[in-house]
C-alpha positions in Angstrom: -12.7 -42.3 -15.3 -10.4 -40.1 -13.2 -6.8 -41.2 -12.6 -5.9 -42.7 -9.3 -3.2 -40.1 -8.8 -2.8 -36.5 -10.1 0.5 -34.9 -9.6 2.6 -31.7 -10.0 6.3 -32.3 -10.5 8.7 -29.5 -9.5 12.1 -30.3 -11.1 15.5 -29.1 -12.2 15.9 -31.6 -14.9 19.2 -33.5 -14.6 19.5 -37.2 -15.5 17.6 -38.8 -12.6 14.9 -36.0 -12.9 14.4 -37.1 -16.5 14.1 -40.7 -15.4 11.4 -39.6 -12.9 9.5 -37.7 -15.6 9.7 -40.7 -17.9 8.4 -43.0 -15.2 5.5 -40.6 -14.7 4.7 -40.0 -18.3 4.8 -43.7 -19.2 2.5 -44.7 -16.4 -1.0 -45.9 -17.4 -3.6 -43.1 -17.7 -5.8 -44.7 -15.0 -2.9 -44.7 -12.5 -1.4 -41.2 -13.0 -1.9 -37.8 -14.6 0.9 -35.2 -14.6 -0.9 -31.9 -14.4 2.1 -29.6 -14.3 5.9 -29.8 -14.6 7.3 -26.7 -12.9 11.0 -25.8 -13.4 13.4 -24.5 -10.7 17.1 -23.6 -10.7 19.1 -26.5 -9.2 21.3 -28.8 -11.3 21.3 -26.0 -13.9 19.6 -22.6 -14.5 16.0 -22.5 -15.5 16.7 -21.9 -19.2 18.7 -25.1 -19.3 16.0 -26.8 -17.3 13.5 -25.7 -19.9 15.6 -26.8 -22.8 16.0 -30.3 -21.2 12.3 -30.8 -20.5 11.3 -29.6 -24.0 13.9 -32.0 -25.4 12.2 -34.7 -23.5 8.8 -34.0 -25.0 10.4 -33.5 -28.4 11.9 -37.0 -28.1 8.6 -38.5 -26.8 6.7 -37.1 -29.8 9.3 -38.7 -32.1 9.0 -41.9 -30.2 5.2 -42.0 -30.6 5.6 -41.6 -34.3 8.2 -44.3 -34.4 6.1 -46.8 -32.5 3.0 -46.0 -34.6 5.0 -46.6 -37.8 6.2 -50.0 -36.4 2.8 -51.0 -35.0 4.1 -51.0 -31.4 2.1 -50.1 -28.3 2.7 -46.5 -27.4 2.7 -46.9 -23.6 3.1 -43.1 -23.2 -0.2 -42.2 -21.7 1.3 -39.1 -20.0 1.3 -37.3 -23.4 -1.3 -39.2 -25.4 -4.1 -39.3 -22.8 -3.1 -36.1 -21.1 -1.3 -32.9 -22.0 0.8 -31.5 -19.1 1.5 -27.9 -18.4 5.1 -26.6 -18.3 5.8 -23.5 -16.2 9.1 -21.7 -15.5 9.8 -21.0 -11.9 12.5 -19.5 -9.7 16.0 -18.9 -11.1 17.5 -18.1 -7.7 17.2 -19.6 -4.2 15.5 -17.5 -1.5 18.9 -16.5 -0.1 22.7 -17.0 -0.5 22.9 -18.5 -4.0 25.6 -21.1 -4.6 27.0 -22.4 -7.9 25.8 -25.7 -9.1 28.3 -28.6 -8.9 27.3 -29.6 -12.5 27.4 -33.3 -11.5 25.0 -33.9 -14.4 27.1 -31.9 -16.8 26.9 -28.2 -17.8 23.6 -28.7 -19.5 22.2 -31.1 -16.9 22.2 -34.0 -19.3 25.8 -35.0 -19.6 26.6 -32.5 -22.3 24.0 -34.0 -24.7 23.2 -30.7 -26.4 26.8 -30.3 -27.4 27.7 -33.9 -28.2 24.4 -34.8 -29.9 23.0 -31.5 -31.1 20.7 -33.3 -33.6 18.8 -34.7 -30.6 18.1 -31.2 -29.2 14.8 -29.4 -29.9 15.1 -26.9 -32.8 13.0 -24.1 -34.1 10.8 -21.7 -32.1 10.5 -23.7 -28.8 11.8 -20.7 -26.8 9.0 -18.5 -28.2 6.5 -20.7 -26.4 7.3 -19.2 -23.1 8.6 -15.7 -24.0 5.4 -13.7 -23.6 5.5 -13.9 -19.9 8.1 -11.1 -19.7 6.4 -8.7 -22.1 2.6 -8.9 -21.5 2.4 -10.7 -18.1 -0.8 -8.8 -17.2 -2.7 -10.3 -20.1 -4.6 -13.6 -20.1 -1.9 -16.2 -19.8 -3.6 -19.1 -21.4 -2.5 -20.6 -24.7 -6.0 -20.1 -26.1 -5.9 -16.5 -25.1 -2.6 -15.9 -26.8 -3.9 -17.5 -30.0 -7.0 -15.4 -30.0 -5.0 -12.2 -29.5 -2.8 -13.2 -32.5 0.3 -12.7 -30.4 3.8 -13.4 -31.7 4.5 -16.9 -30.4 0.9 -18.1 -30.6 1.6 -20.1 -33.7 4.5 -21.8 -32.0 2.3 -22.7 -29.0 -0.2 -24.3 -31.4 2.5 -26.7 -32.4 3.3 -27.8 -28.9 1.4 -31.1 -29.3 2.4 -33.0 -26.2 2.4 -30.2 -23.6 0.9 -26.8 -22.9 3.4 -24.0 -22.3 2.3 -21.7 -19.4 3.0 -18.0 -19.4 2.4 -17.8 -15.6 5.2 -18.2 -13.1 5.4 -21.7 -11.7 4.2 -20.9 -8.2 1.0 -19.2 -9.6 0.2 -22.3 -11.7 0.7 -24.5 -8.6 -1.8 -22.4 -6.6 -4.2 -22.2 -9.5 -4.4 -26.0 -9.9 -4.8 -26.5 -6.2 -7.6 -24.0 -6.0 -9.4 -25.3 -9.1 -9.4 -29.0 -8.0 -10.9 -30.7 -5.0 -8.8 -30.6 -1.9 -6.7 -33.7 -1.3 -6.6 -34.8 -4.9 -3.3 -33.4 -6.1 0.1 -34.6 -4.8 3.1 -32.2 -5.0 6.4 -33.8 -5.9 9.7 -31.9 -5.4 12.7 -33.4 -7.1 14.7 -30.2 -7.1 15.3 -27.4 -4.6 12.0 -26.4 -3.0 12.0 -22.7 -4.0 8.8 -22.7 -6.0 6.9 -24.6 -3.3 8.1 -22.1 -0.7 7.0 -19.2 -2.8 3.6 -20.7 -3.4 3.1 -21.6 0.2 4.1 -18.1 1.3 1.7 -16.4 -1.1 -1.3 -18.6 -0.1 -0.6 -21.2 2.6 -4.2 -22.3 2.9 -4.4 -23.1 -0.8 -1.0 -24.9 -0.6 -2.4 -27.1 2.2 -5.1 -28.4 -0.2 -2.4 -30.8 -1.5 -2.8 -34.4 -0.7 0.8 -34.8 0.1 4.1 -33.0 -0.5 6.6 -35.7 -1.5 10.2 -34.6 -1.6 13.5 -36.1 -2.7 15.8 -34.3 -0.4 17.9 -34.5 2.7 19.6 -37.3 4.7 19.4 -38.1 8.4 21.0 -41.5 8.9 23.9 -41.3 6.4 26.3 -38.9 4.8 25.4 -36.1 2.3 26.4 -35.9 -1.3 27.2 -32.2 -2.0 28.9 -31.8 1.5 29.6 -34.4 4.2 26.2 -33.8 5.8 24.0 -32.2 3.2 22.0 -33.5 0.2 22.1 -31.2 -2.9 18.4 -30.3 -3.2 18.2 -29.1 0.3 21.6 -27.5 0.3 20.7 -25.5 -2.9 17.9 -23.7 -1.0 17.8 -24.6 2.7 15.5 -21.7 3.6 12.9 -23.0 1.1 13.2 -26.5 2.5 12.8 -25.2 6.0 9.7 -23.3 5.1 8.1 -26.3 3.4 9.0 -28.6 6.2 7.5 -26.1 8.8 4.0 -26.5 7.3 4.0 -30.1 8.6 4.0 -29.0 12.2 1.2 -27.5 14.3 3.1 -24.1 14.8 5.2 -23.3 11.7 6.4 -20.0 13.0 8.0 -21.6 16.1 10.3 -23.7 14.0 11.3 -21.0 11.5 12.1 -18.1 13.8 12.0 -14.4 12.7 14.8 -14.6 10.1 13.2 -17.4 8.0 9.7 -16.1 8.4 10.7 -13.1 6.1 13.4 -14.7 4.1 13.6 -13.6 0.4 10.9 -11.1 1.0 8.3 -13.8 1.5 5.3 -13.3 3.8 5.4 -14.8 7.2 3.1 -17.7 7.9 0.0 -16.9 10.0 0.0 -17.8 13.7 -2.5 -20.6 13.0 -3.5 -22.5 9.9 -6.5 -24.8 9.2 -4.4 -27.9 8.6 -0.9 -29.4 8.5 0.8 -30.5 5.4 1.7 -34.2 5.0 5.4 -34.0 4.0 6.9 -37.3 2.9 10.7 -37.3 2.7 12.7 -39.7 0.6 16.2 -38.8 1.4 19.6 -40.3 0.5 19.0 -42.8 3.4 16.7 -44.7 1.1 17.3 -43.5 -2.5 21.0 -44.4 -2.7 20.3 -48.1 -2.6 17.8 -48.1 -5.4 19.8 -48.5 -8.6 19.5 -48.9 -12.4 22.5 -51.0 -13.2 24.4 -51.0 -16.5 23.5 -54.7 -17.1 19.8 -54.1 -16.9 20.0 -50.9 -18.9 21.9 -52.5 -21.8 19.9 -55.7 -21.9 16.6 -53.9 -22.0 17.4 -51.0 -24.4 19.6 -52.9 -27.0 16.7 -54.1 -29.1 15.1 -50.7 -29.2 18.3 -48.9 -29.9 19.0 -51.3 -32.8 15.5 -50.6 -34.2 16.2 -46.9 -34.2 13.9 -45.9 -31.3 14.4 -42.1 -30.8 13.9 -42.5 -27.0 16.5 -45.3 -26.7 19.0 -43.3 -28.8 18.3 -40.1 -26.8 18.5 -41.8 -23.4 21.6 -43.7 -24.4 23.5 -40.4 -25.1 23.2 -39.3 -21.4 22.9 -42.7 -19.7 26.2 -44.0 -21.1 27.9 -40.8 -19.9 26.4 -41.1 -16.4 27.1 -44.9 -16.0 30.8 -44.3 -17.0 31.0 -41.4 -14.5 29.6 -43.5 -11.6 32.1 -46.2 -12.5 35.0 -43.8 -12.4 33.8 -42.5 -9.0 34.0 -46.1 -7.7 30.2 -46.3 -7.2 29.8 -49.2 -9.6 28.2 -49.0 -13.1 24.7 -47.9 -11.9 22.6 -44.8 -11.7 21.1 -44.1 -8.3 17.3 -43.5 -8.7 17.0 -40.6 -6.3 14.2 -38.7 -8.1 12.3 -41.6 -9.6 11.7 -42.9 -6.1 9.2 -40.1 -5.4 7.1 -41.0 -8.5 7.4 -44.7 -7.6 6.2 -43.9 -4.1 3.1 -42.1 -5.3 2.3 -45.0 -7.7 2.8 -47.7 -5.0 2.2 -46.0 -1.7 -0.5 -48.5 -0.8 1.8 -51.5 -1.5 3.2 -53.3 1.5 6.8 -52.6 2.3 6.9 -48.8 2.6 8.0 -47.9 6.2 8.5 -44.6 7.9 11.4 -44.0 10.3 9.3 -43.9 13.5 6.4 -46.1 14.7 4.2 -43.0 15.3 4.5 -42.3 11.5 6.5 -39.1 11.7 9.8 -37.6 12.9 10.9 -34.1 13.8 13.3 -33.2 11.0 14.7 -29.7 10.8 16.9 -27.9 8.2 20.1 -26.1 9.1 20.2 -22.7 7.4 22.7 -20.6 9.3 25.8 -22.7 10.0 29.1 -22.4 8.0 29.9 -26.1 7.6 26.5 -27.7 7.9 24.3 -25.6 5.5 21.4 -27.7 4.3 21.9 -30.5 6.8 18.6 -32.2 7.7 18.6 -32.9 11.4 16.4 -35.6 12.7 15.7 -36.2 16.4 16.4 -39.9 16.7 16.9 -39.9 20.5 14.8 -42.4 22.4 13.1 -39.7 24.5 9.4 -39.1 25.1 7.8 -35.8 24.1 6.4 -33.6 26.9 2.8 -32.8 27.4 3.8 -29.1 27.8 5.4 -26.8 25.3 8.2 -24.2 25.1 11.9 -24.4 25.4 13.4 -25.8 28.7 16.9 -25.8 30.1 17.0 -29.5 29.3 15.4 -29.1 25.9 17.2 -26.5 23.9 15.4 -25.9 20.6 12.1 -27.2 22.1 12.5 -30.6 20.4 10.4 -32.4 22.9 7.5 -29.9 23.3 4.0 -31.2 22.6 3.3 -28.9 19.6 6.9 -28.0 18.6 8.9 -28.9 15.6 8.0 -30.6 12.2 6.1 -33.8 11.5 8.0 -35.3 8.6 7.1 -38.8 7.3 10.7 -40.0 6.6 10.6 -43.1 4.5 13.4 -45.7 5.3 12.2 -48.9 3.6 10.5 -49.7 0.3 8.8 -52.7 -1.2 12.1 -53.7 -3.0 15.4 -52.2 -4.0 15.3 -53.5 -7.6 11.6 -52.7 -8.3 11.8 -49.0 -9.4 14.4 -49.8 -12.0 12.3 -52.8 -13.3 9.2 -50.6 -13.5 11.0 -47.9 -15.4 12.4 -50.3 -17.9 9.2 -52.3 -18.2 7.2 -49.2 -19.0 9.6 -47.7 -21.4 11.1 -50.7 -23.2 8.9 -53.6 -22.1 
């Protein structure tokens, strides 16, 4: 039986990214299959991203062995029923790179690889992905590498819980969308949208085969986090976000303008496309109030940590650091579940309680790419004004916000089925 949801997760694994991946990989096989985890520069560079995600799978493999030895339910269908691909993506934004703020630590996981080196993956894991740079023209499959007897094939044979890809992330995204029925794969972006923008530019019609594009990014009704007005994922590559958002509207080129149409050497979008992308935005407006509090974390993980669960020990190394940091910042002893919200939305999108910002279901949200102080700001038109039946800019409508076919069509989520529910689900699935 096919799973209810099949997803591609594009990520820059920091702490809440790891929580999102754990929520996905611990979901029942009939509910969710993770086809691909694609990596993008954001919290850290892609090499650190790769080390973090391989460390995750290394830990989950150890956890499976631990649970089997203790006759405990595995509850990790994401690696026992399925075997996700991992692909390396963009290590630079489309334009104007900025340094990471290293909020999640220099390695993205609170310094875990330095403070707890015994929990980091060892051996030849880097060899799993190395062939891409040397023989990229050859067959990129794991099986092909093994048949050719390449250096690194032996290492790939030992990647039990995932399949390392030798293709760039955007190529894997497009391949999976082509090879599967349209409307069956949901794209989830929990990092900067560089990989999605590159994939969409290369083949927009294939990109539009996605069921939805669900993004953790932006903020309209509240302050930013990396600047007073910008959320980090959009700020890190505003041009990429603008290009992905533009695919939600009837005329993508009219929103982007000439500069963004060719940004980063990408191809401009055609004048017309066969469909519009359904872009679902979970911004800070909603994610900041969904918390995993220290009390719940400690209560649920204690028994497992005392038993020697590799997952509980590994998570404790970075969760303790992040909870302490949030407390020092005056935010309370809780981790905000920004990225897990996207996975939880996909799992529960049919449950009553999800509500978009506008009664028509969508809102025109645009991305500021050029300004000095508002880079990465997501600007929503919340004015109580009717849209025109005509199109084109008017003296009373600068930017053509009110035109019949202008702008973006973003499903901006502002309410969920319950603020405490995602934390409960994560802890139930991992340590229930």
